[in-house]
LOZA-782498 format. One record per atom (N, C-alpha, C): residue number from 0; residue in three letters; chain; atom name; x, y, z. Coordinates in steps of 0.05 Angstrom, whole numbers, plus 32768, in hexadecimal, padded with zeros to 4 digits. Layout:
% residues N
PT  num  residu  chaine  atome    xx    yy    zz
PT  NUM     Ala       A     CA     X     Y     Z
...
% end
This chain:
% residues 190
PT  num  residu  chaine  atome    xx    yy    zz
PT    0     Met       A      N  908A  84CC  9479
PT    0     Met       A     CA  9070  84D4  9483
PT    0     Met       A      C  9065  84BE  9495
PT    1     Glu       A      N  905D  84C4  94AD
PT    1     Glu       A     CA  9052  84B1  94BF
PT    1     Glu       A      C  9035  84AA  94B6
PT    2     Leu       A      N  902E  8491  94BA
PT    2     Leu       A     CA  9013  8487  94B3
PT    2     Leu       A      C  9000  848E  94CA
PT    3     Lys       A      N  8FE9  8499  94C3
PT    3     Lys       A     CA  8FD5  84A1  94D8
PT    3     Lys       A      C  8FBA  8494  94D1
PT    4     Thr       A      N  8FB2  8481  94E2
PT    4     Thr       A     CA  8F98  8473  94DD
PT    4     Thr       A      C  8F81  8486  94E6
PT    5     Ile       A      N  8F6F  848A  94D3
PT    5     Ile       A     CA  8F58  849B  94D8
PT    5     Ile       A      C  8F40  848B  94E3
PT    6     Cys       A      N  8F3C  8473  94D7
PT    6     Cys       A     CA  8F25  8462  94DF
PT    6     Cys       A      C  8F29  8445  94D7
PT    7     Lys       A      N  8F1A  8434  94E3
PT    7     Lys       A     CA  8F18  8418  94DC
PT    7     Lys       A      C  8EFB  840F  94DD
PT    8     Tyr       A      N  8EF2  8403  94C8
PT    8     Tyr       A     CA  8ED7  83F8  94C6
PT    8     Tyr       A      C  8ED8  83DC  94BD
PT    9     Ser       A      N  8EC1  83CF  94BD
PT    9     Ser       A     CA  8EBF  83B3  94B3
PT    9     Ser       A      C  8EA6  83B0  94A2
PT   10     Val       A      N  8EA9  83A2  948C
PT   10     Val       A     CA  8E92  839B  947B
PT   10     Val       A      C  8E98  837F  9470
PT   11     Cys       A      N  8E85  836D  9472
PT   11     Cys       A     CA  8E88  8351  9469
PT   11     Cys       A      C  8EA1  8345  9475
PT   12     Asn       A      N  8EA7  834A  948E
PT   12     Asn       A     CA  8EBF  8340  949C
PT   12     Asn       A      C  8ED9  8349  9490
PT   13     Ile       A      N  8ED9  835F  9481
PT   13     Ile       A     CA  8EF1  836B  9476
PT   13     Ile       A      C  8EF5  8386  9482
PT   14     Val       A      N  8F0D  838B  948B
PT   14     Val       A     CA  8F14  83A5  9498
PT   14     Val       A      C  8F19  83BA  9483
PT   15     Leu       A      N  8F0C  83D1  9487
PT   15     Leu       A     CA  8F10  83E9  9475
PT   15     Leu       A      C  8F1D  83FE  9486
PT   16     Thr       A      N  8F35  8407  947E
PT   16     Thr       A     CA  8F44  841A  948E
PT   16     Thr       A      C  8F4A  8433  947E
PT   17     Gly       A      N  8F48  844A  948B
PT   17     Gly       A     CA  8F50  8463  947F
PT   17     Gly       A      C  8F6A  846D  948C
PT   18     Ile       A      N  8F7E  8472  947B
PT   18     Ile       A     CA  8F98  847A  9486
PT   18     Ile       A      C  8FA3  8492  9476
PT   19     Val       A      N  8FAE  84A5  9485
PT   19     Val       A     CA  8FBD  84BB  9478
PT   19     Val       A      C  8FDA  84B2  9478
PT   20     Gly       A      N  8FE7  84B3  9461
PT   20     Gly       A     CA  9003  84AB  945F
PT   20     Gly       A      C  900C  84A5  9443
PT   21     Asp       A      N  9025  849C  9442
PT   21     Asp       A     CA  9032  8495  9428
PT   21     Asp       A      C  902C  8478  9421
PT   22     Ile       A      N  901E  8474  940B
PT   22     Ile       A     CA  9016  8459  9403
PT   22     Ile       A      C  902D  8446  93FE
PT   23     Thr       A      N  9044  8452  93F7
PT   23     Thr       A     CA  905C  8441  93F1
PT   23     Thr       A      C  9069  8437  940A
PT   24     Ser       A      N  9062  8442  9422
PT   24     Ser       A     CA  906F  8439  943A
PT   24     Ser       A      C  905E  8427  944C
PT   25     Ile       A      N  9046  8421  9442
PT   25     Ile       A     CA  9034  8410  9452
PT   25     Ile       A      C  9039  83F3  944D
PT   26     Asp       A      N  9035  83E3  9462
PT   26     Asp       A     CA  903A  83C6  9461
PT   26     Asp       A      C  9020  83B8  9458
PT   27     Val       A      N  901E  83B3  943E
PT   27     Val       A     CA  9007  83A6  9431
PT   27     Val       A      C  9010  8392  941D
PT   28     Asp       A      N  8FFE  8381  9414
PT   28     Asp       A     CA  9005  836E  93FF
PT   28     Asp       A      C  9005  837B  93E3
PT   29     Ala       A      N  8FF2  838F  93DF
PT   29     Ala       A     CA  8FF0  839C  93C5
PT   29     Ala       A      C  8FE9  83B9  93C8
PT   30     Ile       A      N  8FF3  83C9  93B6
PT   30     Ile       A     CA  8FED  83E5  93B3
PT   30     Ile       A      C  8FDE  83E8  9398
PT   31     Val       A      N  8FC9  83F8  9398
PT   31     Val       A     CA  8FBA  83FD  937F
PT   31     Val       A      C  8FC6  8416  9372
PT   32     Asn       A      N  8FCC  8414  9359
PT   32     Asn       A     CA  8FD5  842A  9349
PT   32     Asn       A      C  8FBF  8433  9336
PT   33     Pro       A      N  8FB4  844B  933A
PT   33     Pro       A     CA  8FA0  8455  9327
PT   33     Pro       A      C  8FAD  845C  930D
PT   34     Ala       A      N  8FAF  8449  92FB
PT   34     Ala       A     CA  8FBF  844A  92E3
PT   34     Ala       A      C  8FB0  8457  92CC
PT   35     Asn       A      N  8FBF  8459  92B5
PT   35     Asn       A     CA  8FB3  845E  929B
PT   35     Asn       A      C  8FB4  8444  928C
PT   36     Ser       A      N  8FA4  8442  9277
PT   36     Ser       A     CA  8FA2  8429  9268
PT   36     Ser       A      C  8FBC  841F  925B
PT   37     Tyr       A      N  8FCE  8432  9256
PT   37     Tyr       A     CA  8FE7  842B  9249
PT   37     Tyr       A      C  8FFD  8422  925D
PT   38     Met       A      N  8FF6  8424  9277
PT   38     Met       A     CA  9008  841B  928C
PT   38     Met       A      C  9022  842B  928D
PT   39     Leu       A      N  9021  8444  9284
PT   39     Leu       A     CA  9038  8457  9285
PT   39     Leu       A      C  9038  8463  92A1
PT   40     Met       A      N  904E  8462  92AF
PT   40     Met       A     CA  904F  846A  92CB
PT   40     Met       A      C  9061  8483  92CE
PT   41     Gly       A      N  9057  8499  92C2
PT   41     Gly       A     CA  9067  84B2  92C2
PT   41     Gly       A      C  9060  84C5  92D8
PT   42     Gly       A      N  9046  84C9  92DC
PT   42     Gly       A     CA  903D  84DE  92EF
PT   42     Gly       A      C  902C  84D3  9306
PT   43     Gly       A      N  9025  84E4  9318
PT   43     Gly       A     CA  9014  84DD  932E
PT   43     Gly       A      C  9020  84C7  933F
PT   44     Leu       A      N  900E  84B7  934B
PT   44     Leu       A     CA  9017  84A1  935C
PT   44     Leu       A      C  9027  848D  934C
PT   45     Ala       A      N  901F  8488  9333
PT   45     Ala       A     CA  902D  8475  9322
PT   45     Ala       A      C  904B  847C  9320
PT   46     Gly       A      N  9050  8495  931C
PT   46     Gly       A     CA  906C  849F  931A
PT   46     Gly       A      C  907B  849A  9334
PT   47     Val       A      N  906D  849F  934B
PT   47     Val       A     CA  907A  849B  9365
PT   47     Val       A      C  9080  847D  9369
PT   48     Leu       A      N  906D  846C  9362
PT   48     Leu       A     CA  9071  844F  9365
PT   48     Leu       A      C  9089  8446  9354
PT   49     Lys       A      N  908B  8450  933B
PT   49     Lys       A     CA  90A1  8449  932A
PT   49     Lys       A      C  90BC  8453  9335
PT   50     Arg       A      N  90BD  846C  933E
PT   50     Arg       A     CA  90D6  8477  9349
PT   50     Arg       A      C  90DF  8468  9362
PT   51     Arg       A      N  90CC  8461  9373
PT   51     Arg       A     CA  90D4  8454  938D
PT   51     Arg       A      C  90D6  8436  938A
PT   52     Gly       A      N  90C7  842A  9378
PT   52     Gly       A     CA  90C8  840D  9376
PT   52     Gly       A      C  90D9  8402  935F
PT   53     Gly       A      N  90DF  8414  934C
PT   53     Gly       A     CA  90F0  840C  9335
PT   53     Gly       A      C  90E0  840A  931B
PT   54     Lys       A      N  90EF  840E  9305
PT   54     Lys       A     CA  90E3  840E  92EA
PT   54     Lys       A      C  90D8  83F3  92E2
PT   55     Ser       A      N  90E1  83DE  92F0
PT   55     Ser       A     CA  90D8  83C3  92E9
PT   55     Ser       A      C  90B9  83C1  92ED
PT   56     Ile       A      N  90AE  83D1  92FF
PT   56     Ile       A     CA  9091  83D1  9303
PT   56     Ile       A      C  9083  83DA  92E9
PT   57     Glu       A      N  908C  83F0  92DE
PT   57     Glu       A     CA  9080  83FA  92C5
PT   57     Glu       A      C  9085  83E6  92AE
PT   58     Asp       A      N  909D  83DC  92AC
PT   58     Asp       A     CA  90A4  83C9  9297
PT   58     Asp       A      C  9091  83B0  9297
PT   59     Glu       A      N  908C  83A6  92AF
PT   59     Glu       A     CA  907A  838F  92B2
PT   59     Glu       A      C  905D  8397  92AB
PT   60     Ala       A      N  9054  83AE  92B5
PT   60     Ala       A     CA  9039  83B7  92AF
PT   60     Ala       A      C  9034  83BC  9292
PT   61     Arg       A      N  9048  83C7  9284
PT   61     Arg       A     CA  9045  83CE  9267
PT   61     Arg       A      C  9040  83B5  9256
PT   62     Lys       A      N  9048  839D  9260
PT   62     Lys       A     CA  9043  8385  9251
PT   62     Lys       A      C  9026  837F  924E
PT   63     Tyr       A      N  9015  838A  9260
PT   63     Tyr       A     CA  8FF8  8385  925F
PT   63     Tyr       A      C  8FE9  839A  9250
PT   64     Ala       A      N  8FF6  83B0  9249
PT   64     Ala       A     CA  8FE9  83C7  923C
PT   64     Ala       A      C  8FDF  83C0  9220
PT   65     Pro       A      N  8FC8  83CC  9218
PT   65     Pro       A     CA  8FB7  83DE  9227
PT   65     Pro       A      C  8FA4  83CF  9239
PT   66     Val       A      N  8FA0  83DA  9251
PT   66     Val       A     CA  8F8D  83CE  9264
PT   66     Val       A      C  8F75  83E1  9266
PT   67     Pro       A      N  8F5D  83D8  925E
PT   67     Pro       A     CA  8F46  83EA  925F
PT   67     Pro       A      C  8F3E  83F2  927B
PT   68     Val       A      N  8F31  8409  927E
PT   68     Val       A     CA  8F25  8411  9297
PT   68     Val       A      C  8F10  83FB  929E
PT   69     Gly       A      N  8F11  83F2  92B7
PT   69     Gly       A     CA  8EFF  83DD  92BF
PT   69     Gly       A      C  8F0D  83C2  92C1
PT   70     Glu       A      N  8F27  83C1  92BA
PT   70     Glu       A     CA  8F37  83A9  92BE
PT   70     Glu       A      C  8F50  83B1  92CE
PT   71     Ala       A      N  8F5E  839E  92D8
PT   71     Ala       A     CA  8F76  83A3  92E8
PT   71     Ala       A      C  8F8A  838D  92E4
PT   72     Val       A      N  8FA4  8394  92E7
PT   72     Val       A     CA  8FB9  8380  92E5
PT   72     Val       A      C  8FCB  8382  92FD
PT   73     Val       A      N  8FD8  836C  9304
PT   73     Val       A     CA  8FEA  836B  931B
PT   73     Val       A      C  9007  8367  9312
PT   74     Thr       A      N  9018  8377  931E
PT   74     Thr       A     CA  9035  8374  9319
PT   74     Thr       A      C  9043  8372  9334
PT   75     Ser       A      N  905D  836C  9333
PT   75     Ser       A     CA  906D  836D  934B
PT   75     Ser       A      C  906F  838B  9354
PT   76     Ala       A      N  9078  838F  936C
PT   76     Ala       A     CA  907A  83AB  9376
PT   76     Ala       A      C  9097  83B5  9377
PT   77     Gly       A      N  90A9  83A7  9369
PT   77     Gly       A     CA  90C5  83B0  9369
PT   77     Gly       A      C  90D0  83B0  9385
PT   78     Ser       A      N  90DD  83C6  938C
PT   78     Ser       A     CA  90EA  83C8  93A6
PT   78     Ser       A      C  90D8  83D5  93BB
PT   79     Leu       A      N  90BE  83D8  93B5
PT   79     Leu       A     CA  90AB  83E2  93C9
PT   79     Leu       A      C  90A6  83CD  93DF
PT   80     Lys       A      N  909B  83D6  93F6
PT   80     Lys       A     CA  9093  83C4  940B
PT   80     Lys       A      C  907E  83AF  9403
PT   81     Ala       A      N  906B  83B8  93F3
PT   81     Ala       A     CA  9055  83A7  93EA
PT   81     Ala       A      C  9061  8391  93D7
PT   82     Lys       A      N  9052  837B  93D5
PT   82     Lys       A     CA  905A  8366  93C2
PT   82     Lys       A      C  9051  836C  93A6
PT   83     Tyr       A      N  9039  8378  93A4
PT   83     Tyr       A     CA  902D  837C  9389
PT   83     Tyr       A      C  9023  8398  9385
PT   84     Ile       A      N  9020  839F  936C
PT   84     Ile       A     CA  9012  83B7  9364
PT   84     Ile       A      C  8FFB  83AF  9352
PT   85     Ile       A      N  8FE3  83B8  9359
PT   85     Ile       A     CA  8FCC  83B3  9348
PT   85     Ile       A      C  8FC7  83CC  9338
PT   86     His       A      N  8FCB  83CB  931E
PT   86     His       A     CA  8FC8  83E2  930C
PT   86     His       A      C  8FAB  83E1  9302
PT   87     Ala       A      N  8F9C  83F6  930A
PT   87     Ala       A     CA  8F7F  83F7  9302
PT   87     Ala       A      C  8F7B  8412  92F4
PT   88     Pro       A      N  8F79  8412  92DA
PT   88     Pro       A     CA  8F76  842C  92CC
PT   88     Pro       A      C  8F5D  843C  92D4
PT   89     Thr       A      N  8F61  8455  92DA
PT   89     Thr       A     CA  8F4B  8468  92DE
PT   89     Thr       A      C  8F48  847A  92C6
PT   90     Met       A      N  8F5A  8478  92B3
PT   90     Met       A     CA  8F5A  8488  929B
PT   90     Met       A      C  8F67  8479  9284
PT   91     Lys       A      N  8F5F  8480  926C
PT   91     Lys       A     CA  8F6B  8472  9255
PT   91     Lys       A      C  8F87  847E  924F
PT   92     Glu       A      N  8F88  8498  924A
PT   92     Glu       A     CA  8FA1  84A5  9243
PT   92     Glu       A      C  8FB1  84AE  925C
PT   93     Pro       A      N  8FCC  84AD  925B
PT   93     Pro       A     CA  8FDB  84B9  9271
PT   93     Pro       A      C  8FD4  84D6  9275
PT   94     Gly       A      N  8FCE  84DE  928D
PT   94     Gly       A     CA  8FC8  84FA  9293
PT   94     Gly       A      C  8FAC  8502  9289
PT   95     Gly       A      N  8F9D  84EF  927F
PT   95     Gly       A     CA  8F82  84F4  9274
PT   95     Gly       A      C  8F6E  84F7  928A
PT   96     Pro       A      N  8F56  84FE  9282
PT   96     Pro       A     CA  8F40  8501  9296
PT   96     Pro       A      C  8F36  84E6  92A0
PT   97     Thr       A      N  8F2A  84E7  92B7
PT   97     Thr       A     CA  8F1C  84D0  92C2
PT   97     Thr       A      C  8F00  84D8  92C8
PT   98     Ser       A      N  8EF0  84C6  92D3
PT   98     Ser       A     CA  8ED4  84CB  92DB
PT   98     Ser       A      C  8ECD  84BA  92F3
PT   99     Pro       A      N  8EB7  84C1  9300
PT   99     Pro       A     CA  8EAE  84B0  9316
PT   99     Pro       A      C  8EAA  8493  930E
PT  100     Asp       A      N  8E9F  848F  92F6
PT  100     Asp       A     CA  8E9A  8474  92EB
PT  100     Asp       A      C  8EB5  8465  92E8
PT  101     His       A      N  8EC9  8473  92DE
PT  101     His       A     CA  8EE3  8466  92DB
PT  101     His       A      C  8EF0  845F  92F6
PT  102     Val       A      N  8EEC  8470  930A
PT  102     Val       A     CA  8EF7  846B  9324
PT  102     Val       A      C  8EE9  8453  9331
PT  103     Tyr       A      N  8ECE  8452  932E
PT  103     Tyr       A     CA  8EBF  843B  9338
PT  103     Tyr       A      C  8ECA  8421  932B
PT  104     Lys       A      N  8ECB  8421  9311
PT  104     Lys       A     CA  8ED4  8409  9302
PT  104     Lys       A      C  8EF1  8401  930A
PT  105     Ala       A      N  8F02  8414  930D
PT  105     Ala       A     CA  8F1E  840F  9314
PT  105     Ala       A      C  8F21  8404  9330
PT  106     Thr       A      N  8F12  840F  9343
PT  106     Thr       A     CA  8F13  8406  935F
PT  106     Thr       A      C  8F08  83EA  9361
PT  107     Tyr       A      N  8EF1  83E5  9353
PT  107     Tyr       A     CA  8EE5  83CA  9353
PT  107     Tyr       A      C  8EF8  83B6  9347
PT  108     Ala       A      N  8F04  83BD  9330
PT  108     Ala       A     CA  8F17  83AB  9322
PT  108     Ala       A      C  8F2F  83A5  9334
PT  109     Ala       A      N  8F39  83B8  9342
PT  109     Ala       A     CA  8F50  83B4  9353
PT  109     Ala       A      C  8F4A  83A0  9369
PT  110     Leu       A      N  8F33  83A4  9376
PT  110     Leu       A     CA  8F2B  8391  938B
PT  110     Leu       A      C  8F25  8376  9381
PT  111     Ser       A      N  8F18  8374  936A
PT  111     Ser       A     CA  8F13  835A  935D
PT  111     Ser       A      C  8F2D  834B  9358
PT  112     Lys       A      N  8F40  835A  934E
PT  112     Lys       A     CA  8F5B  834E  9347
PT  112     Lys       A      C  8F68  8345  9361
PT  113     Ala       A      N  8F66  8355  9377
PT  113     Ala       A     CA  8F71  834D  9390
PT  113     Ala       A      C  8F64  8333  939A
PT  114     Cys       A      N  8F4A  8330  9397
PT  114     Cys       A     CA  8F3C  8318  939F
PT  114     Cys       A      C  8F46  8300  938E
PT  115     Glu       A      N  8F48  8305  9374
PT  115     Glu       A     CA  8F51  82F0  9361
PT  115     Glu       A      C  8F6D  82E6  9369
PT  116     Lys       A      N  8F7E  82F8  9372
PT  116     Lys       A     CA  8F9A  82F1  9378
PT  116     Lys       A      C  8F9E  82EA  9395
PT  117     Ser       A      N  8F89  82E8  93A5
PT  117     Ser       A     CA  8F8A  82E2  93C1
PT  117     Ser       A      C  8F9C  82F5  93D1
PT  118     Ile       A      N  8F9A  830F  93CA
PT  118     Ile       A     CA  8FA8  8324  93D7
PT  118     Ile       A      C  8F99  832B  93F0
PT  119     Lys       A      N  8FA6  832C  9407
PT  119     Lys       A     CA  8F98  832F  9421
PT  119     Lys       A      C  8F94  834D  9429
PT  120     Lys       A      N  8FA9  835D  9425
PT  120     Lys       A     CA  8FA8  8378  942F
PT  120     Lys       A      C  8FB0  838B  9418
PT  121     Ile       A      N  8F9E  839D  9411
PT  121     Ile       A     CA  8FA1  83AE  93FA
PT  121     Ile       A      C  8F9F  83CC  9401
PT  122     Ala       A      N  8FAF  83DD  93F6
PT  122     Ala       A     CA  8FAF  83FA  93FA
PT  122     Ala       A      C  8FA6  8408  93E1
PT  123     Ile       A      N  8F92  8419  93E4
PT  123     Ile       A     CA  8F87  8428  93CD
PT  123     Ile       A      C  8F8A  8446  93D2
PT  124     Pro       A      N  8F95  8455  93BF
PT  124     Pro       A     CA  8F97  8472  93C2
PT  124     Pro       A      C  8F7D  847F  93BA
PT  125     Gly       A      N  8F7C  8499  93BB
PT  125     Gly       A     CA  8F65  84A8  93B0
PT  125     Gly       A      C  8F64  84A5  9392
PT  126     Met       A      N  8F55  8492  9388
PT  126     Met       A     CA  8F54  848C  936C
PT  126     Met       A      C  8F48  84A4  935C
PT  127     Gly       A      N  8F58  84AD  9348
PT  127     Gly       A     CA  8F4E  84C2  9336
PT  127     Gly       A      C  8F50  84DE  9342
PT  128     Thr       A      N  8F5C  84E1  935A
PT  128     Thr       A     CA  8F5D  84FB  9367
PT  128     Thr       A      C  8F76  850A  9361
PT  129     Gly       A      N  8F8A  84FD  9356
PT  129     Gly       A     CA  8FA3  850B  934F
PT  129     Gly       A      C  8FA3  8515  9333
PT  130     Val       A      N  8FB1  8507  9321
PT  130     Val       A     CA  8FB2  850E  9305
PT  130     Val       A      C  8F96  850E  92F9
PT  131     Gly       A      N  8F84  84FC  9302
PT  131     Gly       A     CA  8F69  84FA  92F8
PT  131     Gly       A      C  8F58  8513  92FD
PT  132     Gly       A      N  8F5F  8522  9312
PT  132     Gly       A     CA  8F51  853B  9318
PT  132     Gly       A      C  8F36  853A  9325
PT  133     Leu       A      N  8F2D  8523  932E
PT  133     Leu       A     CA  8F12  8522  933B
PT  133     Leu       A      C  8F13  852E  9357
PT  134     Glu       A      N  8EFD  853B  935E
PT  134     Glu       A     CA  8EFA  8545  937A
PT  134     Glu       A      C  8EFB  852D  938D
PT  135     Pro       A      N  8F09  852F  93A3
PT  135     Pro       A     CA  8F0B  8519  93B6
PT  135     Pro       A      C  8EF0  850D  93BE
PT  136     Leu       A      N  8EDC  851D  93C5
PT  136     Leu       A     CA  8EC2  8513  93CD
PT  136     Leu       A      C  8EB5  8501  93B7
PT  137     Val       A      N  8EB6  850B  939F
PT  137     Val       A     CA  8EAB  84FC  9388
PT  137     Val       A      C  8EB9  84E1  9385
PT  138     Ala       A      N  8ED4  84E2  9385
PT  138     Ala       A     CA  8EE3  84CA  9381
PT  138     Ala       A      C  8EDF  84B6  9397
PT  139     Val       A      N  8EE1  84BF  93B0
PT  139     Val       A     CA  8EDF  84AD  93C7
PT  139     Val       A      C  8EC3  84A1  93C9
PT  140     Glu       A      N  8EAE  84B0  93C2
PT  140     Glu       A     CA  8E93  84A5  93C2
PT  140     Glu       A      C  8E91  848C  93B1
PT  141     Val       A      N  8E9C  848E  9398
PT  141     Val       A     CA  8E9A  8477  9387
PT  141     Val       A      C  8EAD  8461  938F
PT  142     Met       A      N  8EC4  8468  939B
PT  142     Met       A     CA  8ED6  8454  93A5
PT  142     Met       A      C  8EC8  8443  93BB
PT  143     Val       A      N  8EBB  8451  93CE
PT  143     Val       A     CA  8EAD  8443  93E3
PT  143     Val       A      C  8E98  8430  93D8
PT  144     Lys       A      N  8E89  843A  93C5
PT  144     Lys       A     CA  8E74  842A  93B8
PT  144     Lys       A      C  8E80  8411  93AB
PT  145     Ala       A      N  8E96  8415  939C
PT  145     Ala       A     CA  8EA3  83FF  938E
PT  145     Ala       A      C  8EAF  83EA  93A2
PT  146     Ile       A      N  8EBB  83F4  93B7
PT  146     Ile       A     CA  8EC7  83E2  93CC
PT  146     Ile       A      C  8EB1  83D1  93D8
PT  147     Ile       A      N  8E9B  83DE  93E1
PT  147     Ile       A     CA  8E86  83CF  93EE
PT  147     Ile       A      C  8E77  83BD  93DB
PT  148     Asp       A      N  8E72  83C6  93C2
PT  148     Asp       A     CA  8E65  83B5  93AE
PT  148     Asp       A      C  8E76  839D  93A9
PT  149     Cys       A      N  8E8F  83A1  93A5
PT  149     Cys       A     CA  8EA1  838A  939F
PT  149     Cys       A      C  8EA3  8377  93B6
PT  150     Leu       A      N  8EA7  8380  93CE
PT  150     Leu       A     CA  8EAB  836F  93E5
PT  150     Leu       A      C  8E91  835F  93EC
PT  151     Lys       A      N  8E7A  836C  93E6
PT  151     Lys       A     CA  8E61  835E  93EC
PT  151     Lys       A      C  8E5A  8348  93D8
PT  152     Cys       A      N  8E65  834B  93C0
PT  152     Cys       A     CA  8E5D  8338  93AB
PT  152     Cys       A      C  8E71  8321  93A8
PT  153     Ile       A      N  8E89  8324  93B3
PT  153     Ile       A     CA  8E9D  830F  93B0
PT  153     Ile       A      C  8EA0  8300  93CA
PT  154     Glu       A      N  8E98  82E6  93C9
PT  154     Glu       A     CA  8E9A  82D5  93E0
PT  154     Glu       A      C  8EB6  82C8  93E0
PT  155     Glu       A      N  8EC0  82C2  93F8
PT  155     Glu       A     CA  8EDA  82B5  93FA
PT  155     Glu       A      C  8EF0  82C4  93EB
PT  156     Cys       A      N  8EF0  82DE  93EF
PT  156     Cys       A     CA  8F02  82F0  93E0
PT  156     Cys       A      C  8F1F  82ED  93E8
PT  157     Gly       A      N  8F24  82EB  9402
PT  157     Gly       A     CA  8F3F  82EA  940B
PT  157     Gly       A      C  8F4A  8305  9415
PT  158     Val       A      N  8F3F  831A  940A
PT  158     Val       A     CA  8F48  8335  9414
PT  158     Val       A      C  8F3D  8338  9430
PT  159     Asn       A      N  8F4F  8340  9443
PT  159     Asn       A     CA  8F45  8344  945E
PT  159     Asn       A      C  8F48  8361  9467
PT  160     Glu       A      N  8F56  8372  9458
PT  160     Glu       A     CA  8F57  838F  945E
PT  160     Glu       A      C  8F5B  839F  9445
PT  161     Val       A      N  8F4B  83B4  9443
PT  161     Val       A     CA  8F4D  83C8  942E
PT  161     Val       A      C  8F53  83E3  943C
PT  162     Ile       A      N  8F6A  83EE  9434
PT  162     Ile       A     CA  8F73  8407  943F
PT  162     Ile       A      C  8F71  841D  942A
PT  163     Val       A      N  8F62  8432  9431
PT  163     Val       A     CA  8F63  844A  9420
PT  163     Val       A      C  8F76  845D  942D
PT  164     Ile       A      N  8F8C  8463  941E
PT  164     Ile       A     CA  8FA2  8472  9429
PT  164     Ile       A      C  8FAA  8488  9415
PT  165     Asp       A      N  8FB0  849F  941F
PT  165     Asp       A     CA  8FB9  84B5  940E
PT  165     Asp       A      C  8FC9  84C9  941F
PT  166     Ile       A      N  8FDC  84D6  9411
PT  166     Ile       A     CA  8FEB  84EB  9420
PT  166     Ile       A      C  8FDA  8503  9426
PT  167     Arg       A      N  8FC4  8506  9416
PT  167     Arg       A     CA  8FB1  851B  941C
PT  167     Arg       A      C  8F9E  8511  9431
PT  168     Glu       A      N  8F9A  8521  9446
PT  168     Glu       A     CA  8F89  8519  945C
PT  168     Glu       A      C  8F6C  8516  9454
PT  169     Asp       A      N  8F63  8526  9440
PT  169     Asp       A     CA  8F46  8526  9439
PT  169     Asp       A      C  8F3D  850B  942E
PT  170     Ile       A      N  8F4D  84FD  9420
PT  170     Ile       A     CA  8F44  84E3  9413
PT  170     Ile       A      C  8F3D  84CF  9429
PT  171     Pro       A      N  8F4E  84C7  943B
PT  171     Pro       A     CA  8F46  84B4  9450
PT  171     Pro       A      C  8F30  84BF  9463
PT  172     Arg       A      N  8F30  84D9  9468
PT  172     Arg       A     CA  8F1B  84E5  9479
PT  172     Arg       A      C  8F00  84E2  946C
PT  173     Ile       A      N  8EFE  84E8  9452
PT  173     Ile       A     CA  8EE4  84E5  9444
PT  173     Ile       A      C  8EDC  84C8  9443
PT  174     Phe       A      N  8EEF  84B6  943F
PT  174     Phe       A     CA  8EEA  8499  943E
PT  174     Phe       A      C  8EDD  8491  9459
PT  175     Cys       A      N  8EE9  849A  946F
PT  175     Cys       A     CA  8EDE  8493  948A
PT  175     Cys       A      C  8EC2  849F  948E
PT  176     Glu       A      N  8EBE  84B8  9486
PT  176     Glu       A     CA  8EA4  84C4  9489
PT  176     Glu       A      C  8E8F  84B6  9479
PT  177     Leu       A      N  8E95  84AD  9461
PT  177     Leu       A     CA  8E82  849F  9450
PT  177     Leu       A      C  8E7C  8483  945C
PT  178     Leu       A      N  8E90  8476  9466
PT  178     Leu       A     CA  8E8C  845B  9472
PT  178     Leu       A      C  8E79  845D  948A
PT  179     Glu       A      N  8E7D  8473  949A
PT  179     Glu       A     CA  8E6D  8477  94B2
PT  179     Glu       A      C  8E4F  8477  94AB
PT  180     Lys       A      N  8E48  8482  9493
PT  180     Lys       A     CA  8E2C  8485  948B
PT  180     Lys       A      C  8E22  846C  947C
PT  181     His       A      N  8E33  8459  9476
PT  181     His       A     CA  8E2C  8443  9464
PT  181     His       A      C  8E1F  842C  9474
PT  182     Glu       A      N  8E08  8423  946B
PT  182     Glu       A     CA  8DFA  840D  9478
PT  182     Glu       A      C  8E0A  83F3  9476
PT  183     Gly       A      N  8E0B  83E5  948B
PT  183     Gly       A     CA  8E19  83CB  948A
PT  183     Gly       A      C  8E37  83CD  9491
PT  184     Val       A      N  8E41  83E5  9495
PT  184     Val       A     CA  8E5D  83E9  949C
PT  184     Val       A      C  8E5F  83EE  94BA
PT  185     Val       A      N  8E70  83E0  94C8
PT  185     Val       A     CA  8E72  83E2  94E5
PT  185     Val       A      C  8E8D  83EE  94EC
PT  186     Arg       A      N  8E8D  8403  94FE
PT  186     Arg       A     CA  8EA5  840F  9507
PT  186     Arg       A      C  8EB4  83FC  951A
PT  187     Ile       A      N  8ECE  83F9  9515
PT  187     Ile       A     CA  8EDF  83E9  9527
PT  187     Ile       A      C  8EED  83FB  953B
PT  188     Glu       A      N  8EF9  8411  9531
PT  188     Glu       A     CA  8F06  8425  9542
PT  188     Glu       A      C  8F08  843F  9533
PT  189     Ser       A      N  8F0D  8454  9541
PT  189     Ser       A     CA  8F10  846E  9534
PT  189     Ser       A      C  8F2C  8478  9536
% end
């Protein structure tokens, strides 16, 4: 699947990009995995990451389990293009429900962990929109809030680009539409 950039914005000198495409094929330092607390990588994006990057990703992540919603852990990315995977639980149980609050906490935790590890370029999927079952608009609204809240409060973060990418066109499109309306966010290109 070819990558299609929908928009580019800037906030706090950090580029925010919306892209339609396969998160496993993008050239970034880290991919966010909307995990479960047990770090089991069977379904949804987690399953795709494990199949394409290798079981070693899950084996490494499981050493940290259980990881509560609102925290995140970093592992290697196996044979994927990215160097790291940031596992940020959006749900406790595998296949369990999520909520807007969980998506906010997971997104914030993933970005905080990226800052802590000096990760420069991070790709985030539609958190909670797959197995978690949240409507894209609801999920992306809280993702945007978490991204902007986190980037505004962390000085000298090191992250220079946050990419919201999904194979579904609606996730990055909604992301771009919400950024357009957000105060303090400047469009770089469309």
